[in-house]
N, C-alpha and C positions, 0 to 999 in steps of 0.2 A: 469252546463252543459256547453263545450266549445261555443266560438264567435269567430265568424272568423270577423276581418275584410272587409271592403270596400279595405282599401287601403293600399296600395303595403306593404311585410316584408322587415321590418327596417336591415342592417349590421348593427353590434356595430363593435367597432373600439376597440385601443386598454386597454381605460378605461376601471374601471372595473364598474358596472353596477351602485353600485351607483356614482364615478363621472358623468358616463354616465346620468345619468335620472339629476341628484338637480348641478351639479357646474355650471351652465349657467345659472338657474335661474332669472329673472329678482323679484321685490319688488309683481307687476305688474302678476307677470308666477306665483307665493307659492300660490296666491290667484283662478287660475284656474284650473279647476275639471282634478283632475288625474284619477278617480275610480270612474265609477260607479256599484254599487251590481246591478245585474237585477234580484236578485228575490229581491225585495224590496223597489228601488231605489236611494236608501241613496248614498250620494255625497260623495268622497275622495279629497278634494284639497291638491294639492303638498304642500303646507306647512303641511297639517297632515300626509300626508302619510310619507313627512320626519321623523315627530315626533314619530310615529311606530316604522319606522326603524331605529334608532335610541334611543329609551328605549330598542326594543328587540336589537337589537345588544350592547346595555349598561348590560343587563337582562343577554344573553349572557355569556360575561367574567368577572360576577360578579359566573356564575358558574362554569368558568377557563376551558374555551374551549377561542380559541384565532384563528387567522387567517393560514387557511392551516389544520385544524382539520375535 
């Protein structure tokens, strides 16, 4: 189910999405909630999200998938 934020849309810079989301996070920011699953209310912090993204990227790399594929 799509959810629309009440906040205005954001403009992405020339940075990649990973750098846009994670590059400037402080230690305090990493413990903030990044995602809330509306189906069950579970919360994922920025630190957890970064870990999931990096694990997925490592798995894709191990399968031979490279940047640009």
